[in-house]
C-alpha positions in Angstrom: 13.5 155.8 85.8 14.5 158.0 88.7 12.2 160.7 87.4 9.3 158.3 87.2 9.9 157.1 90.8 10.0 160.8 91.9 6.8 161.6 90.2 5.1 158.5 91.7 6.3 159.4 95.2 5.1 163.0 94.7 1.6 161.8 93.6 1.5 159.3 96.6 2.5 162.0 99.0 -0.1 164.4 97.6 -2.8 161.8 97.9 -1.8 161.1 101.4 -2.0 164.8 102.3 -5.4 165.2 100.6 -6.9 162.1 102.3 -5.5 163.1 105.7 -7.0 166.6 105.2 -10.4 165.2 104.4 -10.3 162.9 107.4 -9.2 165.8 109.6 -11.9 168.2 108.4 -14.5 165.4 108.8 -13.3 164.8 112.4 -13.6 168.4 113.4 -16.9 168.9 111.6 -18.5 165.9 113.2 -17.1 166.8 116.6 -18.7 170.2 116.3 -22.0 168.7 115.3 -21.8 166.3 118.3 -20.9 169.0 120.7 -23.8 171.2 119.9 -26.4 171.6 122.7 -30.1 171.7 121.9 -32.6 173.3 124.3 -35.6 171.1 124.9 -38.5 172.3 127.1 -41.5 170.2 126.2 -44.4 170.2 128.8 -44.0 167.4 131.4 -45.2 164.0 130.2 -48.6 162.8 131.6 -47.0 159.8 133.3 -49.1 157.0 134.7 -48.4 153.4 135.8 -51.9 152.2 135.0 -51.9 148.7 133.5 -53.4 150.0 130.2 -50.5 152.5 129.8 -47.9 149.8 130.5 -49.5 147.5 128.0 -49.6 150.3 125.5 -45.9 151.1 126.2 -44.9 147.5 125.6 -46.8 147.4 122.4 -45.1 150.6 121.2 -41.7 149.3 122.2 -42.2 146.4 119.8 -44.2 147.8 116.9 -42.1 151.0 116.5 -38.9 149.0 116.2 -37.3 149.9 119.6 -36.9 146.2 120.2 -34.9 145.8 117.0 -32.2 148.0 118.2 -32.3 147.7 122.0 -33.3 144.1 122.2 -35.8 142.2 124.3 -36.2 143.7 127.7 -34.4 146.8 126.7 -31.0 145.3 127.7 -29.2 146.9 124.8 -27.0 145.2 122.1 -24.6 145.9 119.3 -26.7 147.0 116.4 -24.2 147.6 113.7 -20.5 146.7 113.4 -19.5 148.2 110.1 -15.7 148.2 110.3 -14.2 151.6 109.4 -17.6 153.2 109.3 -19.1 152.7 112.7 -19.6 150.5 115.7 -23.2 151.3 116.7 -24.5 150.2 120.1 -28.1 150.6 121.3 -27.6 151.1 125.0 -29.2 149.3 127.9 -32.5 151.1 128.8 -33.4 149.3 131.9 -33.7 151.3 135.2 -30.4 150.2 136.6 -28.6 151.6 133.6 -30.4 154.9 133.1 -32.3 156.1 136.2 -29.3 158.0 137.6 -29.2 160.3 134.5 -32.6 160.0 132.9 -35.9 160.9 134.5 -39.2 160.4 132.6 -39.0 163.7 130.8 -35.3 163.1 129.9 -36.3 159.8 128.4 -39.0 161.5 126.4 -36.5 164.0 125.1 -34.1 161.2 124.1 -37.0 159.5 122.2 -38.5 162.5 120.5 -35.6 165.0 120.3 -32.5 162.7 120.1 -30.7 164.4 123.0 -29.2 163.4 126.3 -30.1 165.1 129.6 -27.6 167.9 128.9 -29.1 168.5 125.4 -26.2 167.0 123.5 -27.2 164.9 120.5 -27.4 161.1 120.7 -25.5 159.4 117.9 -27.6 157.7 115.3 -30.7 157.6 117.4 -33.6 157.8 114.8 -35.6 160.4 116.7 -37.0 161.8 113.5 -39.2 158.7 113.4 -40.6 159.6 116.8 -40.5 163.4 116.9 -44.3 163.6 116.6 -45.1 160.8 118.9 -48.0 161.9 121.1 -47.5 162.9 124.7 -49.7 160.0 125.9 -47.9 157.4 123.8 -44.5 158.8 124.8 -45.5 158.6 128.4 -46.7 155.0 128.0 -43.4 154.0 126.3 -41.4 155.7 129.1 -43.5 154.1 131.8 -42.8 150.7 130.2 -39.1 151.3 130.1 -39.1 152.4 133.8 -40.9 149.2 134.7 -38.5 146.8 133.0 -36.5 144.4 135.1 -33.0 145.9 135.7 -30.1 144.5 133.8 -26.3 145.1 134.2 -25.7 144.3 130.5 -23.0 146.6 129.1 -23.1 146.2 125.3 -20.4 148.8 124.6 -20.2 152.3 123.4 -21.0 153.7 119.9 -18.0 154.7 117.9 -18.2 156.7 114.7 -15.0 155.7 112.9 -13.0 157.7 110.3 -14.9 156.6 107.2 -18.2 157.1 109.0 -17.2 160.7 109.9 -16.4 161.4 106.2 -19.8 159.9 105.2 -21.5 162.0 107.8 -19.8 165.1 106.4 -21.1 164.4 103.0 -24.6 163.5 104.2 -24.3 159.7 103.7 -24.6 158.8 107.4 -27.4 160.3 109.6 -25.1 160.9 112.6 -27.1 163.6 114.3 -30.8 163.3 113.8 -31.4 166.0 116.4 -30.2 168.5 113.8 -33.3 167.8 111.7 -35.9 168.1 114.5 -38.1 171.1 115.5 -37.3 171.5 119.2 -40.0 174.1 119.8 -41.9 173.2 123.0 -45.3 171.9 122.1 -47.9 169.4 123.1 -48.3 166.5 120.7 -51.5 164.4 120.2 -52.5 161.5 118.1 -55.6 161.2 115.9 -58.3 158.9 117.2 -57.3 155.2 116.8 -59.0 153.5 113.9 -58.6 152.3 110.3 -58.2 155.8 108.9 -55.6 157.5 106.8 -55.0 160.1 109.5 -54.2 157.5 112.1 -52.1 155.6 109.5 -50.0 158.8 108.8 -49.4 159.0 112.6 -48.3 155.4 112.8 -46.3 155.4 109.6 -43.8 158.0 111.0 -41.6 155.0 112.0 -41.2 154.1 108.3 -39.6 157.4 107.4 -36.2 156.7 108.7 -35.7 154.0 106.0 -38.2 155.0 103.3 -37.8 158.7 103.5 -40.0 161.5 104.7 -42.1 161.4 101.6 -42.2 157.6 101.6 -40.6 157.5 98.1 -37.7 155.3 99.0 -34.0 156.0 99.5 -30.7 154.3 100.2 -30.8 154.1 104.0 -28.0 156.5 105.2 -25.0 154.7 106.5 -25.9 151.2 105.3 -23.4 149.1 103.3 -23.5 149.1 99.5 -24.7 145.5 99.4 -27.9 146.4 101.2 -30.6 147.3 98.7 -32.4 150.7 99.1 -35.7 150.9 100.9 -38.3 151.1 98.2 -41.0 153.6 97.2 -44.2 153.2 99.2 -46.4 155.5 97.2 -48.9 154.2 94.6 -46.5 154.8 91.8 -45.5 152.0 89.3 -42.1 151.9 91.1 -43.9 151.5 94.4 -47.2 150.0 95.6 -49.2 150.4 92.4 -51.3 147.3 91.9 -51.0 146.2 95.5 -54.1 145.3 97.6 -54.6 145.7 101.3 -54.2 141.9 101.6 -50.8 142.2 99.8 -49.7 144.9 102.2 -50.7 142.9 105.3 -48.9 139.8 104.0 -45.6 141.6 104.0 -45.9 142.2 107.8 -47.6 138.9 108.7 -45.5 136.6 106.6 -42.6 138.6 105.2 -43.7 137.9 101.7 -44.3 140.3 98.7 -47.3 139.8 96.4 -45.2 137.6 94.1 -44.3 135.3 97.0 -40.7 136.5 97.2 -39.2 137.2 100.7 -38.6 140.8 101.8 -35.0 141.6 102.7 -34.2 140.6 106.3 -33.1 144.1 107.1 -36.8 145.0 107.1 -38.1 144.3 110.6 -41.4 142.9 109.5 -41.7 140.5 112.5 -41.8 143.5 114.9 -44.1 145.6 112.7 -46.2 142.5 112.2 -47.3 142.6 115.8 -49.4 145.6 115.0 -53.1 145.1 115.2 -55.2 144.7 112.1 -56.6 148.1 112.7 -53.1 149.7 112.8 -52.1 147.9 109.6 -55.3 148.9 107.9 -54.7 152.5 108.9 -51.2 152.5 107.5 -52.4 151.0 104.3 -55.1 153.7 104.1 -52.5 156.3 104.4 -49.9 154.9 102.0 -52.5 153.9 99.3 -53.8 157.5 99.4 -50.5 159.1 98.8 -50.1 160.8 95.4 -48.0 158.6 93.2 -44.4 159.8 93.1 -41.5 158.3 91.2 -39.0 156.6 93.5 -36.9 153.5 94.0 -38.3 150.3 92.6 -40.3 147.9 94.8 -38.1 145.0 93.9 -35.6 146.2 96.5 -35.6 145.7 100.3 -38.8 146.1 102.3 
């Protein structure tokens, strides 16, 4: 009996040491990743306060999903409270909260490069979705943010907790999107607006954070196990094969799949549904032209 108890105690102590070592390694690894500095030297944004630019910025703030994280009016909010994984806060973006640290170009770098004014990576900011946003669209979005009514809302501070750091170490939580971005200085432009596949590919960048860079679906990094994966968006049998343009638009206008079932509420269809018909048609032209590729089944979220 005593021998069994001793062995059990030895096993428990060994497991404790191993688990502690994993958490310690994860902590130091993620701290090193978060402490890295990225050099960003894009050309200055072509800023303007023209009414058309502000309207364009407001449109982009909604249809690219910024409002889903940062809330109406950019006042910030708690986006995810996932217990031991993370407490993710989308900060207040109104002038009173950011103007002392972020000028227009620093805001542009935060959006497209995922870094703060010192070049340090922003946590969980999905900048890979925006890294190719055109200079004009980025300037319009920044102008809109700078014109927002100021708010003193303080939603809190993002915390990556122990389990989240372990997940990040194993690639299951996209903690530092800045690490996946080409920070080479360059000008960025958009294709002419219209119901074309080229313009659709430009707009559909915002889908890649959930559906993957090849639009073949994936389990969204960092999401809880009960959340179904984002599905395949290519014309494969596991994706959009058999869909029509009307089916696709219905998802965003009504939140319904072709069979009448509801899309998962994690999919921000109400925000994306404020795209114009031309923008939706363009995205459909792009996705429906993708080569069929096997991916996650379309019965899942989105």
